[in-house]
C-alpha positions in Angstrom: -20.1 -8.0 -14.3 -23.1 -10.2 -14.9 -26.4 -8.7 -15.8 -25.1 -5.3 -16.6 -24.7 -3.7 -20.0 -21.5 -2.2 -21.3 -22.3 1.4 -20.4 -23.2 0.6 -16.8 -20.0 -1.5 -16.6 -18.0 1.5 -17.7 -19.9 3.7 -15.2 -19.0 1.4 -12.3 -15.4 1.2 -13.5 -15.2 5.0 -13.6 -16.9 5.3 -10.2 -14.5 2.9 -8.5 -11.4 4.4 -10.2 -12.5 7.9 -9.2 -13.0 6.8 -5.6 -9.6 5.1 -5.7 -7.9 8.2 -7.0 -9.7 10.5 -4.4 -8.6 8.1 -1.6 -5.0 7.8 -2.6 -4.4 11.4 -3.4 -6.0 12.5 -0.1 -3.9 9.9 1.8 -0.7 11.0 0.0 -1.4 14.6 1.0 -2.2 13.9 4.7 0.7 11.4 5.0 3.2 13.9 3.6 1.7 16.8 5.5 0.9 15.4 8.9 2.4 11.8 8.8 -1.1 10.4 9.3 -3.6 8.3 7.5 -7.0 8.9 9.0 -9.8 6.4 9.6 -12.1 8.9 8.0 -10.2 8.2 4.7 -9.9 4.4 4.9 -13.1 3.1 6.5 -15.5 5.0 4.2 -13.6 3.6 1.2 -13.9 0.1 2.6 -17.7 0.6 3.1 -18.1 2.1 -0.4 -16.2 -0.9 -1.9 -18.4 -3.4 -0.1 -21.6 -1.4 -1.0 -20.7 -1.0 -4.7 -19.8 -4.6 -4.9 -23.2 -5.6 -3.4 -25.2 -3.2 -5.5 -23.7 -4.0 -8.9 -22.6 -7.6 -8.5 -24.7 -9.0 -5.6 -23.2 -11.1 -2.9 -20.4 -12.2 -5.1 -19.3 -8.6 -5.6 -19.4 -7.9 -1.9 -17.4 -11.1 -1.2 -14.8 -10.0 -3.8 -14.5 -6.6 -2.0 -14.2 -8.4 1.3 -11.5 -10.6 -0.2 -9.7 -7.4 -1.3 -9.9 -6.0 2.2 -8.5 -9.2 3.7 -5.7 -9.5 1.1 -4.6 -5.9 1.6 -4.6 -6.2 5.4 -3.0 -9.7 5.4 -0.1 -8.6 3.2 1.0 -5.7 5.5 -0.1 -7.0 8.9 3.2 -8.7 9.7 5.1 -5.5 8.8 2.8 -3.7 11.1 3.5 -6.2 13.9 7.2 -5.8 13.4 6.8 -2.0 13.7 7.9 -1.2 10.2 4.6 0.5 9.2 1.6 2.0 10.9 -1.9 0.8 11.1 -3.1 3.5 8.6 -0.9 1.9 5.9 -2.4 -1.5 6.6 -6.0 -0.1 6.4 -5.1 1.9 3.3 -4.2 -1.3 1.4 -7.3 -2.9 2.7 -9.4 0.0 1.4 -7.7 -0.2 -2.0 -8.6 -3.9 -2.0 -12.2 -3.1 -1.1 -12.5 -0.9 -4.1 -10.5 -2.9 -6.7 -10.3 -6.5 -5.4 -7.6 -8.8 -4.3 -5.7 -9.1 -7.6 -5.3 -5.3 -7.8 -3.9 -5.4 -4.3 -1.2 -7.8 -5.6 -0.4 -5.4 -8.5 -0.4 -2.4 -6.1 2.0 -4.1 -3.6 4.4 -5.0 -6.5 4.5 -1.4 -7.7 4.6 -0.1 -4.1 7.7 -2.2 -3.5 9.4 -0.6 -6.5 8.5 2.9 -5.3 9.3 2.1 -1.7 12.8 0.8 -2.6 13.5 4.0 -4.6 12.2 6.2 -1.8 14.2 4.3 0.9 17.4 4.5 -1.2 16.8 8.3 -1.7 16.3 8.8 2.1 19.4 6.8 3.0 21.5 8.7 0.5 20.0 12.1 1.5 20.4 11.5 5.2 24.0 10.3 4.8 23.4 7.0 6.6 24.3 4.7 3.7 27.3 3.1 5.5 25.4 2.4 8.7 22.5 1.0 6.8 24.7 -1.5 5.1 26.3 -2.4 8.4 22.8 -3.0 9.8 21.9 -5.2 6.8 25.1 -7.2 7.2 24.4 -7.6 11.0 20.8 -8.7 10.2 22.0 -11.3 7.7 24.5 -12.7 10.2 22.2 -12.6 13.2 18.6 -12.3 12.1 17.0 -13.6 15.4 19.0 -11.3 17.7 18.5 -8.4 15.3 14.7 -8.8 15.4 14.7 -9.3 19.1 17.1 -6.5 19.9 17.1 -4.1 16.9 18.7 -1.3 19.0 22.0 -3.3 19.2 23.0 -2.3 15.7 22.0 1.4 16.1 24.4 4.1 17.2 23.3 7.2 19.0 23.7 9.1 15.7 21.3 6.6 14.1 18.7 7.1 16.7 18.9 10.9 16.2 18.7 10.7 12.5 16.0 8.0 12.0 14.2 8.9 8.8 10.5 8.8 8.3 9.4 7.2 5.1 5.8 8.2 4.2 4.6 4.7 3.3 1.0 5.9 2.8 2.4 8.2 0.1 4.4 5.2 -1.3 1.3 2.9 -1.4 -0.6 5.7 -3.1 1.9 6.1 -5.8 2.1 2.3 -6.2 -1.6 2.0 -6.6 -1.8 4.9 -9.1 1.0 3.2 -11.1 -0.9 -0.1 -11.0 -4.1 1.6 -12.1 -2.3 3.4 -14.9 -0.4 0.3 -16.1 -3.5 -2.0 -16.0 -5.8 0.6 -17.6 -3.6 2.3 -20.2 -0.6 -0.1 -20.8 -2.1 -3.5 -21.4 0.7 -6.0 -21.5 2.8 -4.4 -18.8 1.4 -6.8 -16.3 4.1 -9.3 -17.6 6.3 -7.9 -14.8 4.4 -9.9 -12.2 3.1 -12.8 -14.2 
């Protein structure tokens, strides 16, 4: 941060990390409780990220926050179009990017994928749909175009009744906290994605 002394750098670092923690904890709670991520959570975080970037680093800081928003939204937008996640999840990753920048979004999505895989496996095992899930994966690998065009073909009536909700806002929140912790307190752990 050019033009700032070390104590103000630390203050900005602390402010941004506090805003990030408040954002992701509130999203985790609302996603688990009501299966929603509210615009009232994501949009103010985006505005704060842009504003903090502008105030403390000028136009370059604001552009870095905007790049973080774009990176977060771009990464999840195709999954949203495919129906795999909701718009709130996309905006959440954009808000995280606004606060911490595009590189942090990459770290967050890496850790989110680890958490998401574990949560998905737990849901599959817990719901007893392990066999059907593997049949769906096999069908997808053999016929990816028809699977994407007609995903209902591989589903049985039982599958439709037992579709499991995965709280991806919660998963993104845990992934971002993991990224924050590992980058702040475990320097050197970033080798996982280098």
